[in-house]
C-alpha positions as CSV (number, residue, x, y, z in Angstrom):
1,M,102.6,102.3,107.8
2,E,103.8,105.2,105.9
3,E,105.7,104.4,102.7
4,I,108.4,106.3,101.0
5,V,108.3,106.0,97.4
6,I,111.9,106.1,95.1
7,N,112.0,105.4,91.5
8,T,115.8,104.6,91.7
9,E,117.1,101.3,92.6
10,F,117.8,102.0,96.2
11,I,117.9,105.4,98.9
12,K,120.7,105.6,101.5
13,L,119.4,105.1,105.0
14,D,120.9,108.8,105.6
15,S,118.8,110.4,103.0
16,A,115.8,108.2,103.4
17,L,115.4,109.6,107.3
18,K,115.6,113.1,106.0
19,F,113.0,112.3,103.1
20,A,110.4,110.8,105.8
21,N,110.9,113.7,107.9
22,M,112.3,111.6,110.9
23,A,115.7,113.9,110.7
24,E,116.0,117.5,110.3
25,S,119.4,117.2,108.5
26,G,122.3,115.0,107.5
27,G,124.1,115.7,110.7
28,E,121.0,114.6,112.9
29,A,120.5,111.5,110.5
30,K,124.1,110.6,110.7
31,T,123.9,110.8,114.7
32,M,120.7,108.8,115.1
33,V,122.2,106.0,113.1
34,Q,125.8,106.0,114.8
35,D,124.0,106.2,118.0
36,G,121.9,102.8,117.4
37,Y,118.3,104.5,117.4
38,V,117.5,103.3,113.7
39,S,116.3,99.7,112.7
40,V,116.4,98.3,109.4
41,N,114.3,95.0,108.9
42,G,114.0,94.8,112.8
43,E,117.9,94.9,113.3
44,V,119.8,97.8,114.8
45,C,121.9,99.5,111.8
46,T,124.7,102.1,112.6
47,Q,125.7,102.2,108.6
48,R,124.3,105.9,107.6
49,G,125.0,104.7,103.9
50,R,123.5,101.3,103.9
51,K,121.5,101.2,100.6
52,L,117.7,100.7,101.4
53,R,115.4,98.7,98.6
54,A,111.8,98.2,98.0
55,G,110.3,96.3,100.9
56,D,112.7,97.5,103.5
57,T,111.2,99.0,106.4
58,V,113.1,101.6,108.6
59,T,111.9,102.4,112.1
60,V,112.9,105.0,114.6
61,A,111.6,105.5,117.9
62,G,108.8,103.2,117.4
63,Q,107.6,105.1,114.1
64,S,108.2,103.2,110.9
65,F,108.2,103.7,107.2
66,R,108.7,101.1,104.1
67,I,110.6,101.7,100.8
68,R,108.3,101.4,97.9
69,H,109.2,101.4,94.6
70,E,107.6,103.0,91.3
71,A,109.2,103.4,87.8
């Protein structure tokens, strides 16, 4: 599973999707989330501004990544 490393307390879901190259733009990320294609920790999430913290796992179309915090 791929890891996304952040050095802040959290990253918003739509930003994480762009950072992980699962969405090419903010608009695409917004649509993916609003249409129910994104799961966070195994549950469908429709809040594009959801704050992801270390340990959270995001899944889109069978591909997943985990958030890891690094100071």
